[in-house]
VOVO-516532 format. One line per 3 residues: for each residue y, z, x of N, C-alpha, C. Coordinates in pm, whole numbers. Example, Ala and Ser with C-alpha at 12.3 -4.5 7.8 and 13.67 -1.06 7.14 Angstrom:
BEGIN
-569,780,1319,-450,780,1230,-330,780,1320 ~ -225,708,1285,-106,714,1367,3,787,1290
***
This chain:
BEGIN
13445,13454,12968,13423,13387,12847,13251,13398,12766 ~ 13247,13453,12685,13118,13487,12619,13082,13365,12554 ~ 12998,13288,12558,12943,13169,12461,12833,13181,12438
12791,13166,12337,12699,13162,12212,12630,13003,12169 ~ 12524,12979,12185,12475,12884,12130,12371,12934,12007 ~ 12365,12913,11888,12269,12964,11799,12154,12885,11781
12171,12729,11773,12059,12683,11757,12054,12540,11825 ~ 11999,12570,11930,12014,12445,12054,11859,12361,12075 ~ 11757,12420,12022,11640,12342,12024,11637,12192,11973
11705,12158,11849,11704,12017,11795,11747,11935,11893 ~ 11872,11996,11979,11950,11894,12004,11889,11826,12155 ~ 11864,11993,12213,11815,11982,12349,11683,12092,12350
11563,12033,12363,11453,12079,12367,11400,12135,12507 ~ 11470,12085,12587,11423,12137,12748,11469,12001,12778 ~ 11485,11863,12781,11517,11753,12845,11653,11727,12902
11738,11800,12860,11886,11779,12895,11942,11906,12941 ~ 12035,11899,13030,12090,12066,13115,12235,12089,13020 ~ 12216,12203,13026,12332,12277,13002,12431,12338,13106
12382,12279,13193,12458,12338,13317,12634,12312,13301 ~ 12651,12221,13290,12809,12201,13250,12871,12294,13189 ~ 12802,12339,13056,12868,12443,12985,12832,12597,13044
12742,12594,13113,12744,12715,13154,12851,12739,13275 ~ 12926,12642,13346,12996,12675,13443,13139,12740,13349 ~ 13144,12693,13253,13237,12731,13171,13252,12872,13157
13146,12968,13135,13159,13109,13101,13017,13146,13098 ~ 12983,13259,13052,12877,13310,13052,12792,13287,12915 ~ 12688,13189,12940,12651,13112,12815,12529,13189,12783
12476,13220,12652,12361,13227,12594,12303,13132,12503 ~ 12208,13115,12532,12136,12998,12448,11994,13007,12368 ~ 12067,13007,12247,11919,13034,12162,11873,12918,12108
11736,12891,12094,11668,12800,12031,11694,12774,11894 ~ 11657,12896,11802,11669,12895,11666,11732,13027,11624 ~ 11784,13053,11554,11870,13175,11494,11842,13183,11357
11745,13259,11283,11727,13304,11153,11889,13372,11124 ~ 11907,13337,10972,12074,13361,10929,12071,13526,10955 ~ 11988,13645,10940,11984,13773,10946,12035,13819,11130
12005,13725,11197,12018,13741,11335,12155,13691,11392 ~ 12215,13616,11295,12341,13535,11336,12433,13634,11375 ~ 12491,13726,11326,12581,13844,11343,12554,13878,11478
12441,13990,11468,12397,14034,11585,12393,13941,11746 ~ 12387,13823,11700,12388,13754,11851,12541,13705,11892 ~ 12632,13691,11773,12774,13616,11801,12866,13746,11785
12817,13869,11745,12948,13947,11760,13077,13992,11838 ~ 12985,13978,11974,13113,13981,12074,13117,13843,12145 ~ 13077,13745,12100,13132,13591,12176,13254,13542,12110
13320,13491,12226,13438,13436,12176,13435,13283,12147 ~ 13325,13227,12205,13318,13064,12169,13164,13075,12130 ~ 13130,13014,12005,13025,13003,11910,13001,12846,11906
12876,12802,11935,12857,12649,11940,12739,12655,11819 ~ 12708,12579,11725,12618,12562,11612,12612,12441,11588 ~ 12493,12374,11518,12428,12254,11486,12449,12239,11373
12323,12306,11276,12304,12341,11138,12310,12484,11103 ~ 12330,12577,11168,12322,12709,11155,12466,12737,11045 ~ 12449,12773,10944,12575,12795,10869,12673,12911,10920
12782,12873,10907,12892,12985,10955,12987,12985,10861 ~ 12984,13101,10759,13073,13138,10678,13186,13235,10707 ~ 13263,13235,10626,13381,13338,10639,13341,13455,10687
13288,13502,10590,13200,13655,10602,13166,13701,10738 ~ 13105,13563,10797,13077,13597,10955,13189,13598,11026 ~ 13281,13532,11006,13406,13524,11065,13443,13655,11075
13482,13738,10946,13526,13806,10927,13474,13951,11030 ~ 13370,13945,11046,13307,14008,11141,13285,14030,11271 ~ 13313,13895,11319,13362,13849,11479,13492,13868,11506
13526,13959,11550,13672,13980,11606,13712,13932,11710 ~ 13624,13895,11811,13669,13824,11949,13644,13683,11925 ~ 13586,13625,11822,13581,13472,11791,13693,13414,11821
13713,13300,11920,13841,13232,11947,13800,13075,11924 ~ 13698,13056,11915,13642,12882,11918,13527,12897,11816 ~ 13506,12775,11755,13368,12687,11717,13348,12564,11740
13248,12554,11782,13201,12394,11814,13087,12339,11750 ~ 13118,12251,11669,13029,12190,11589,12934,12098,11670 ~ 12817,12094,11690,12710,12035,11808,12696,11924,11709
12757,11840,11622,12710,11718,11540,12851,11664,11505 ~ 12838,11559,11404,12969,11480,11382,13008,11556,11246 ~ 12899,11574,11146,12900,11639,11046,12936,11790,11064
13030,11867,10982,13049,11981,10976,13050,12086,10839 ~ 12985,12025,10760,12968,12090,10616,12917,12236,10632 ~ 12832,12256,10728,12796,12391,10749,12878,12520,10816
13029,12441,10817,13103,12560,10877,13216,12534,10779 ~ 13280,12685,10725,13361,12706,10651,13501,12699,10711 ~ 13561,12558,10680,13676,12518,10757,13817,12604,10693
13813,12654,10572,13907,12710,10552,13947,12839,10576 ~ 13823,12937,10593,13816,13046,10657,13839,13051,10820 ~ 13783,12943,10867,13819,12912,11018,13958,12919,11030
14047,12824,10937,14208,12794,10968,14275,12917,10939 ~ 14209,12997,10838,14279,13148,10801,14255,13219,10925 ~ 14150,13231,11003,14146,13279,11127,14233,13244,11235
14270,13141,11226,14306,13051,11344,14243,13018,11466 ~ 14132,13000,11413,13992,12954,11479,13971,12799,11475 ~ 14004,12742,11604,13983,12539,11588,13822,12550,11546
13803,12428,11485,13687,12370,11491,13669,12290,11535 ~ 13568,12256,11651,13553,12090,11737,13410,12060,11681 ~ 13435,11906,11677,13301,11839,11638,13266,11713,11744
13198,11670,11730,13150,11529,11827,13124,11409,11767 ~ 13250,11361,11795,13256,11210,11687,13172,11064,11752 ~ 13094,11023,11684,13086,10872,11758,12988,10898,11847
12931,11027,11879,12854,10980,12016,12715,10905,11993 ~ 12669,10900,11863,12554,10850,11840,12548,10700,11783 ~ 12659,10623,11776,12659,10510,11725,12555,10412,11789
12549,10389,11873,12461,10275,11962,12305,10314,11897 ~ 12255,10451,11903,12154,10476,11869,12105,10465,11728 ~ 12213,10491,11623,12213,10498,11489,12164,10347,11439
12252,10260,11507,12221,10116,11508,12138,10052,11536 ~ 12078,10104,11629,11964,10068,11661,11817,10098,11590 ~ 11844,10212,11529,11773,10277,11478,11756,10193,11311
11849,10143,11242,11894,10065,11158,11807,9963,11134 ~ 11837,9894,11274,11737,9760,11276,11582,9810,11307 ~ 11565,9911,11369,11423,9928,11393,11365,9948,11240
11402,9989,11134,11370,10034,11000,11366,9868,10928 ~ 11518,9817,10961,11467,9681,10875,11343,9584,10914 ~ 11316,9598,11047,11307,9482,11140,11141,9533,11075
11075,9659,11070,10954,9688,11056,10933,9671,10906 ~ 11011,9668,10810,11001,9598,10674,10980,9482,10659 ~ 11052,9380,10763,11041,9227,10778,10909,9198,10838
10854,9254,10931,10744,9223,11027,10618,9302,11023 ~ 10620,9421,10933,10518,9549,10921,10415,9547,11061 ~ 10523,9550,11186,10474,9552,11326,10379,9673,11332
10370,9801,11265,10298,9905,11289,10163,9886,11217 ~ 10202,9831,11104,10072,9815,10993,9959,9719,11079 ~ 10016,9581,11105,9978,9500,11164,9879,9537,11289
9967,9623,11380,9922,9669,11510,9797,9746,11515 ~ 9804,9864,11384,9712,9945,11328,9580,9836,11291 ~ 9586,9723,11237,9469,9678,11194,9406,9597,11326
9500,9538,11382,9440,9512,11517,9316,9568,11582 ~ 9391,9718,11638,9333,9783,11680,9210,9865,11604 ~ 9195,9835,11451,9063,9875,11420,8980,9739,11396
9011,9648,11456,8923,9527,11470,8950,9424,11386 ~ 9055,9419,11295,9069,9315,11213,9066,9164,11254 ~ 9151,9181,11380,9197,9052,11420,9016,8976,11527
8967,9078,11580,8799,9019,11597,8756,8950,11539 ~ 8758,8970,11388,8685,8930,11266,8733,8817,11224 ~ 8861,8758,11278,8910,8653,11181,8883,8529,11226
8847,8456,11127,8813,8298,11147,8915,8218,11212 ~ 9042,8237,11189,9152,8171,11261,9220,8270,11324 ~ 9327,8189,11424,9390,8244,11548,9489,8360,11494
9519,8376,11360,9591,8493,11335,9600,8512,11227 ~ 9632,8639,11165,9626,8694,10995,9780,8741,10991 ~ 9812,8786,10882,9897,8892,10830,9834,8928,10675
9884,9085,10674,9872,9139,10552,9922,9183,10472 ~ 10064,9162,10506,10168,9163,10416,10289,9040,10423 ~ 10333,9011,10312,10436,8915,10357,10562,8920,10411
10581,8842,10526,10670,8857,10622,10833,8793,10586 ~ 10934,8851,10620,11053,8790,10602,11129,8748,10739 ~ 11209,8671,10739,11317,8595,10842,11460,8643,10782
11518,8716,10902,11620,8784,10870,11750,8670,10863 ~ 11739,8572,10917,11833,8476,10922,11874,8401,10785 ~ 12006,8374,10752,12038,8326,10641,12031,8445,10516
11995,8548,10539,11968,8666,10408,12135,8746,10437 ~ 12187,8787,10289,12282,8865,10270,12268,8995,10305 ~ 12338,9049,10406,12330,9225,10430,12463,9267,10363
12454,9377,10281,12576,9438,10225,12592,9556,10304 ~ 12699,9600,10357,12724,9709,10431,12813,9789,10335 ~ 12768,9926,10310,12816,9992,10225,12891,10108,10323
12998,10108,10357,13072,10169,10431,13107,10080,10577 ~ 13237,10127,10636,13243,10043,10743,13343,10090,10835 ~ 13287,10204,10893,13335,10278,11006,13274,10240,11127
13284,10339,11207,13198,10263,11346,13110,10228,11360 ~ 12998,10298,11250,12847,10258,11265,12823,10136,11177 ~ 12910,10130,11082,12887,10019,10974,12934,9874,11055
13040,9885,11160,13100,9789,11171,12982,9735,11319 ~ 12950,9823,11380,12844,9759,11466,12722,9716,11414 ~ 12657,9774,11295,12549,9689,11239,12605,9569,11182
12721,9541,11154,12777,9394,11092,12761,9318,11228 ~ 12826,9348,11326,12826,9267,11454,12651,9188,11492 ~ 12563,9339,11498,12456,9303,11518,12399,9208,11438
12402,9207,11303,12338,9159,11163,12405,9019,11194 ~ 12533,8981,11240,12568,8841,11273,12470,8764,11401 ~ 12417,8842,11465,12338,8795,11587,12222,8752,11507
12174,8808,11429,12061,8744,11360,12077,8651,11269 ~ 12199,8589,11254,12218,8470,11165,12228,8535,11020 ~ 12227,8647,10997,12259,8692,10830,12419,8689,10803
12396,8640,10675,12547,8640,10613,12621,8797,10575 ~ 12699,8815,10646,12732,9018,10618,12851,9015,10523 ~ 12855,9099,10427,12932,9124,10338,12955,9272,10337
13086,9356,10381,13119,9478,10367,13219,9566,10276 ~ 13178,9646,10241,13306,9760,10178,13332,9871,10231 ~ 13467,9897,10221,13501,10021,10331,13586,10118,10227
13607,10224,10236,13707,10343,10167,13850,10257,10117 ~ 13884,10203,10194,14018,10164,10203,13982,10011,10183 ~ 14029,9927,10064,13994,9822,10004,14055,9711,10092
14175,9758,10154,14265,9663,10212,14210,9617,10360 ~ 14135,9688,10410,14084,9686,10548,14022,9547,10572 ~ 14068,9497,10692,14025,9387,10722,13861,9388,10814
13776,9306,10809,13636,9334,10914,13703,9286,11037 ~ 13787,9205,11062,13825,9170,11228,13706,9137,11307 ~ 13560,9097,11235,13455,9046,11292,13424,8897,11240
13399,8801,11327,13367,8679,11285,13221,8698,11234 ~ 13234,8623,11103,13103,8595,11026,13103,8727,10937 ~ 13209,8817,10920,13185,8942,10790,13287,8947,10731
13261,8933,10579,13359,8926,10483,13380,9057,10409 ~ 13498,9114,10415,13521,9228,10324,13509,9189,10186 ~ 13445,9302,10078,13423,9246,9924,13452,9389,9882
13380,9387,9759,13386,9523,9672,13215,9591,9660 ~ 13205,9738,9647,13095,9728,9608,12987,9700,9490 ~ 13056,9659,9413,13001,9597,9282,12938,9442,9315
13032,9386,9424,12986,9242,9503,12837,9268,9584 ~ 12886,9382,9676,12733,9423,9747,12624,9455,9686 ~ 12631,9542,9574,12513,9562,9480,12460,9449,9434
12549,9364,9371,12521,9256,9285,12446,9123,9360 ~ 12469,9091,9466,12460,8987,9575,12374,8981,9696 ~ 12357,9127,9715,12288,9113,9882,12130,9131,9846
12097,9056,9949,11941,9080,10009,11901,9216,10048 ~ 11987,9275,10140,11933,9369,10199,12071,9479,10200 ~ 12097,9608,10170,12176,9675,10156,12162,9816,10252
12263,9820,10352,12242,9891,10450,12384,10033,10436 ~ 12342,10138,10419,12427,10250,10385,12487,10343,10507 ~ 12602,10319,10508,12691,10406,10619,12829,10439,10594
12794,10531,10479,12929,10586,10404,12901,10735,10428 ~ 13011,10832,10390,12966,10977,10415,12933,11028,10239 ~ 12874,11120,10279,12831,11186,10154,12942,11283,10085
12994,11242,9962,13105,11302,9874,13019,11331,9742 ~ 13104,11373,9683,13089,11403,9512,13104,11271,9472 ~ 13208,11171,9479,13193,11031,9476,13087,10920,9474
13035,11003,9602,12914,10910,9637,12760,10968,9620 ~ 12752,11072,9596,12648,11126,9575,12585,11089,9468 ~ 12428,10992,9491,12331,10967,9416,12401,10799,9369
12441,10729,9459,12534,10561,9479,12425,10519,9417 ~ 12294,10535,9512,12148,10432,9474,12106,10479,9369 ~ 12109,10454,9243,11988,10524,9119,11985,10385,9043
11941,10449,8955,11867,10342,8851,11985,10264,8779 ~ 12069,10289,8770,12195,10224,8709,12224,10130,8837 ~ 12258,10164,8937,12282,10057,9045,12149,9969,9061
12064,10036,9096,11932,9946,9116,11925,9834,9018 ~ 11929,9850,8861,11931,9775,8779,12017,9637,8816 ~ 12131,9664,8864,12224,9544,8884,12191,9475,9060
12097,9510,9114,12078,9424,9202,11974,9337,9209 ~ 11951,9247,9287,11871,9146,9270,11701,9201,9280 ~ 11608,9153,9263,11497,9179,9247,11448,9186,9393
11369,9254,9441,11304,9245,9579,11402,9302,9666 ~ 11539,9337,9636,11646,9382,9772,11583,9509,9835 ~ 11583,9497,9961,11596,9583,10052,11691,9703,10096
11660,9834,10066,11787,9914,10100,11738,9988,10203 ~ 11840,10046,10327,11842,10126,10444,11899,10188,10428 ~ 11892,10334,10472,11969,10437,10430,11941,10518,10627
12063,10505,10710,12044,10604,10805,12146,10689,10784 ~ 12232,10698,10651,12387,10786,10672,12322,10921,10608 ~ 12339,10965,10488,12290,11077,10416,12178,11079,10317
12078,11162,10288,11993,11137,10211,12042,11161,10058 ~ 12154,11249,10071,12216,11277,9895,12274,11144,9823 ~ 12255,11044,9894,12331,10882,9859,12217,10813,9763
12112,10887,9782,12019,10809,9720,11936,10916,9601 ~ 11909,10875,9488,11812,10940,9376,11712,10900,9403 ~ 11621,10973,9485,11538,10945,9514,11398,10920,9398
11407,11009,9305,11341,10964,9197,11324,10820,9139 ~ 11471,10767,9142,11500,10656,9097,11463,10540,9201 ~ 11468,10548,9322,11423,10464,9424,11281,10471,9454
11199,10553,9424,11065,10590,9410,11019,10481,9286 ~ 11062,10516,9156,11023,10454,9055,11060,10289,9076 ~ 11129,10239,9137,11146,10100,9166,11108,10019,9276
11035,10108,9370,10977,10070,9472,10791,10020,9364 ~ 10796,10144,9290,10649,10109,9243,10641,10026,9122 ~ 10766,9944,9079,10765,9881,8976,10764,9709,9061
10820,9737,9187,10875,9620,9279,11004,9545,9229 ~ 11111,9611,9181,11223,9594,9192,11281,9626,9313 ~ 11273,9698,9383,11283,9723,9524,11182,9652,9597
11209,9570,9690,11104,9486,9759,11101,9596,9900 ~ 11166,9702,9954,11139,9797,10053,11235,9893,10038 ~ 11218,9984,10126,11312,10120,10107,11297,10162,10272
11378,10179,10353,11367,10270,10439,11470,10356,10514 ~ 11465,10487,10531,11550,10592,10528,11499,10699,10645 ~ 11615,10709,10743,11599,10819,10870,11646,10956,10762
11678,10966,10652,11756,11079,10606,11710,11089,10471 ~ 11672,11218,10420,11659,11272,10282,11753,11376,10213 ~ 11762,11372,10095,11837,11460,10039,11790,11632,10095
11714,11656,10094,11677,11762,10172,11572,11775,10290 ~ 11621,11848,10392,11579,11851,10497,11550,11974,10583 ~ 11408,11989,10633,11308,11932,10605,11271,11910,10448
11189,11815,10427,11157,11781,10308,11058,11861,10203 ~ 11058,11911,10083,10910,11967,10036,10828,11871,10011 ~ 10699,11912,10003,10595,11849,9977,10607,11797,9817
10552,11683,9770,10562,11598,9650,10713,11524,9641 ~ 10777,11509,9750,10861,11431,9734,10821,11295,9687 ~ 10918,11233,9585,10859,11110,9500,10855,10970,9603
10944,10987,9722,10951,10859,9797,10795,10854,9843 ~ 10728,10986,9913,10643,10976,10022,10502,10883,9912 ~ 10443,10801,10015,10333,10715,9920,10363,10630,9870
10489,10564,9832,10561,10452,9788,10511,10338,9869 ~ 10498,10235,9786,10462,10098,9830,10613,10056,9911 ~ 10564,10000,10027,10684,9958,10136,10856,10039,10147
10753,10163,10167,10877,10248,10174,10822,10326,10337 ~ 10943,10333,10410,10925,10388,10555,11039,10518,10549 ~ 11019,10622,10567,11094,10770,10629,11045,10811,10747
11160,10843,10823,11166,10890,10976,11214,11017,10919 ~ 11216,11119,11052,11261,11253,11024,11376,11276,11098 ~ 11504,11199,11069,11637,11233,11105,11611,11212,11243
11602,11103,11297,11576,11089,11446,11648,10976,11488 ~ 11756,10890,11429,11829,10781,11476,11956,10849,11564 ~ 11977,10960,11590,12053,10978,11669,12012,11081,11800
11891,11046,11769,11812,11159,11904,11769,11124,12027 ~ 11777,10970,12026,11747,10942,12164,11817,11037,12311 ~ 11762,11030,12412,11834,11128,12488,11962,11071,12540
11980,10959,12564,12111,10900,12597,12224,10948,12516 ~ 12173,10953,12384,12258,11005,12258,12306,11167,12303 ~ 12192,11226,12324,12188,11383,12292,12267,11436,12417
12262,11330,12543,12340,11359,12668,12486,11371,12664 ~ 12529,11225,12539,12670,11205,12529,12729,11332,12444 ~ 12637,11392,12347,12677,11499,12261,12686,11605,12355
12609,11667,12449,12641,11792,12521,12782,11748,12612 ~ 12781,11645,12684,12879,11607,12756,13012,11634,12670 ~ 13009,11605,12570,13129,11613,12473,13146,11755,12412
13050,11811,12389,13061,11977,12363,13124,12022,12472 ~ 13064,12004,12596,13102,12071,12667,13283,12062,12725 ~ 13305,11942,12712,13471,11885,12736,13534,11917,12622
13483,11943,12483,13568,12034,12407,13606,12155,12423 ~ 13497,12219,12468,13489,12385,12530,13624,12382,12620 ~ 13627,12273,12723,13700,12282,12852,13849,12242,12808
13845,12132,12703,13980,12144,12684,14069,12275,12573 ~ 13970,12335,12491,13993,12446,12444,14053,12540,12555 ~ 14007,12565,12654,14038,12671,12744,14142,12622,12820
14174,12493,12853,14289,12462,12905,14403,12467,12822 ~ 14365,12502,12696,14489,12534,12566,14514,12394,12491 ~ 14429,12292,12516,14464,12191,12426,14341,12127,12345
14297,12163,12266,14196,12161,12208,14163,12014,12135 ~ 14050,11932,12161,14050,11816,12130,13917,11806,11982 ~ 13948,11711,11919,13813,11646,11833,13838,11784,11734
13949,11843,11694,13967,11920,11607,13965,11892,11471 ~ 13884,11965,11382,13850,11924,11248,13928,11972,11144 ~ 14004,12114,11202,14061,12197,11077,14221,12191,11140
14315,12244,11050,14439,12237,11049,14448,12390,11159
***
């Protein structure tokens, strides 16, 4: 069985083993694949795994031996599911592998906005503490999470774990889900509406999918309804934010802080309006990337292939 991975590097730059997958077939692993080389590299493959490489119906038409497509991520919008279904090719993804690390990163961003640890550490290293008259100093207002209202938009697995963690910080947690009748099942967490979250939260954390309805969810109109000084955290999808509107709200002070691990375009272009804004933190889509998380991803990808070979595909996302 010929197996090809077209874009392995972002998942595994060399610190995790592919040996389990190699045991299942003749595996060829490419770190990166330009679009013009995709067909040449997979023409004779029966199993193809991709992370962000686009897999079109036109490409499937030309791969007569192709029997299986594995998505090396949870999201699979880079694969033409309709075409795969028409070709009777199962597409299998990797669900929920990064939940612990994304929850951790959500709070890393939030805590940095509350305590500005990086900025203060840099100041100490530059000699500012040495010159202090008093035993301590701070350059930015510091904020305690206990007693603050955290609004969670999107209450899937990640949103639920964020809620549990926030309760441990002593926060009042309110959340909304795609299905309005869902119960939280978590002590200290109240289900409500998105309008209520937008109007009453001190901090809003996004954990919902990007759809036509949710695109640009955080924009001039919704920001205007928020409390002055609200903090927004986005570890979901960049397209949920109108970046120009968010930047203007940071400059005006309407937003007290903004932190994101995702942008509408990745990698971003020079001149992104958020770059250089006050109280703004952007990380390069790394919430999922701790080695433990990536090991889980590769383990599940391997088990997905094994299940397919055994005749029982798992984590299938098409009909």
